[in-house]
C-alpha positions in Angstrom: -2.7 -23.5 27.6 -1.6 -24.7 24.2 0.5 -27.8 24.1 3.9 -27.3 22.5 4.9 -30.2 20.3 8.4 -31.4 19.5 8.0 -30.1 16.0 7.1 -26.6 17.4 10.2 -26.7 19.6 12.5 -27.6 16.8 10.9 -25.3 14.2 9.3 -22.4 16.1 9.0 -20.5 12.8 8.7 -23.1 10.0 8.6 -20.5 7.2 11.8 -18.9 8.4 13.4 -22.3 8.7 12.4 -23.1 5.1 13.8 -19.8 3.9 17.1 -20.3 5.8 17.3 -23.9 4.4 16.6 -22.8 0.9 18.9 -19.8 1.1 21.8 -21.9 2.2 21.4 -24.4 -0.6 21.1 -21.6 -3.1 24.2 -19.8 -1.8 26.3 -23.0 -1.7 25.2 -24.0 -5.2 25.3 -27.6 -4.1 23.1 -30.4 -3.1 25.9 -32.4 -1.4 25.0 -34.2 1.8 27.2 -31.9 3.8 25.5 -28.8 2.4 22.1 -30.3 3.1 23.1 -31.1 6.7 24.4 -27.6 7.2 21.2 -26.2 5.7 19.1 -28.3 8.1 21.3 -27.3 11.1 21.1 -23.6 10.2 17.3 -24.0 9.6 17.0 -25.2 13.2 19.4 -22.8 14.9 18.8 -19.4 13.3 15.0 -19.3 13.8 15.5 -20.3 17.5 18.0 -17.5 17.9 15.8 -14.8 16.3 12.6 -16.3 17.7 12.1 -13.6 20.4 12.3 -10.9 17.7 9.7 -12.6 15.4 6.0 -12.2 16.3 3.5 -14.7 15.1 2.1 -13.8 11.8 -1.6 -12.9 12.0 -4.1 -15.0 10.1 -4.1 -13.8 6.5 -6.9 -14.3 3.9 -4.8 -15.3 0.9 -7.3 -14.7 -1.9 -7.7 -11.0 -1.3 -3.9 -10.8 -0.6 -3.1 -12.3 -4.1 -5.6 -9.9 -5.7 -4.1 -6.9 -3.9 -0.6 -8.0 -5.1 -1.7 -7.9 -8.7 -3.6 -4.5 -8.2 -0.4 -3.0 -6.7 1.8 -4.5 -9.4 -0.5 -3.1 -12.1 -0.6 0.3 -10.4 3.2 0.4 -10.2 3.5 -0.4 -13.9 0.9 2.2 -14.9 2.3 4.8 -12.5 5.8 4.4 -13.9 4.5 5.5 -17.4 2.5 8.3 -15.9 5.4 9.7 -13.9 7.8 9.4 -16.8 5.3 11.3 -19.0 5.0 14.0 -16.3 8.7 14.3 -15.6 9.6 14.4 -19.3 6.8 16.9 -20.0 6.5 20.6 -19.2 7.2 21.2 -15.5 4.4 23.7 -15.2 2.0 20.8 -15.6 3.1 19.3 -12.3 0.9 20.1 -9.3 2.7 18.6 -6.2 0.5 18.3 -3.2 0.7 17.2 0.4 -2.4 15.5 1.9 -3.4 13.3 4.7 -5.1 9.9 4.2 -7.3 9.1 7.2 -6.9 5.6 8.6 -9.8 3.3 9.4 -7.9 1.3 12.0 -5.0 1.3 14.4 -4.0 -2.2 13.1 -0.2 -2.0 12.7 0.2 -4.4 9.7 -2.6 -2.7 7.8 -1.3 0.8 8.3 2.3 -0.2 7.7 1.5 -2.1 4.5 -0.7 0.8 3.3 2.2 3.3 3.8 4.5 0.9 2.0 2.2 0.5 -1.0 1.7 4.2 -1.3 5.5 4.7 -1.3 6.2 1.9 -3.8 3.7 3.3 -6.3 5.6 5.9 -8.4 4.4 9.5 -8.0 3.5 9.2 -4.3 5.5 8.9 -1.1 4.1 8.3 2.4 6.0 10.7 4.6 4.8 9.2 7.9 2.1 7.5 9.8 0.6 9.6 12.5 -1.2 7.1 14.9 -2.4 9.9 17.2 -4.1 11.8 14.4 -5.0 8.5 12.7 -3.7 9.3 9.2 -0.8 8.9 6.8 0.9 12.0 5.4 1.3 11.6 1.6 3.2 13.6 -1.0 2.0 13.4 -4.6 4.2 14.4 -7.5 1.1 15.8 -9.2 -2.5 15.9 -8.1 -5.4 17.9 -9.3 -7.9 16.4 -6.9 -6.5 15.3 -3.5 -9.9 14.1 -2.3 -10.2 11.8 -5.3 -6.6 10.5 -4.6 -7.5 9.8 -1.0 -10.6 7.9 -2.0 -8.6 5.9 -4.6 -6.0 4.9 -2.0 -8.7 3.9 0.5 -10.7 1.9 -2.1 -7.8 0.2 -3.9 -5.4 -0.5 -1.0 -6.8 0.1 2.5 -10.1 -1.8 2.0 -8.4 -5.0 0.7 -5.8 -4.8 3.5 -8.7 -4.7 6.0 -10.1 -7.8 4.4 -6.8 -9.6 4.2 -6.2 -9.1 8.0 -9.9 -9.6 8.8 -10.1 -6.2 10.6 -13.7 -5.2 11.4 -14.6 -1.5 11.4 -17.4 -0.5 13.7 -20.1 1.7 12.1 -19.5 5.3 12.8 -15.9 4.6 13.9 -14.4 5.9 10.7 -12.0 8.8 11.4 
């Protein structure tokens, strides 16, 4: 059994405590002693109240996480220009498609973040995660090759997410 320290009891979720502390100081626009004391008090109380609703964050590999952040940011920027060009161009050039992206794992964080990334990238929307089927239903504003789109999503987003959360895929387990 893991020993709970005094620090763990006072700050069960240190990152949440830090965010509450910082948010209060930013909202109050002051570094007066009373505002700092209120921020500390809130940073202790609020995370303890919401503690049962916050699960422990899994171990994250930060280097691939930062790389993925910049890949997604770049894709969002490029996709905005592509979508603008498509929408402002002739409508008969659009080829909207529905397709399913098979998932490599049942890992909730990986699949949820993958669906979120798909949705935040202009031109695609994840309509839902089907855990039983093991896939994400995606709608693309325009796609000429859905299989190529699926492979791009898996290569650019899912593979790094698996690495970030250190999810091991067994050989032959791919759906």
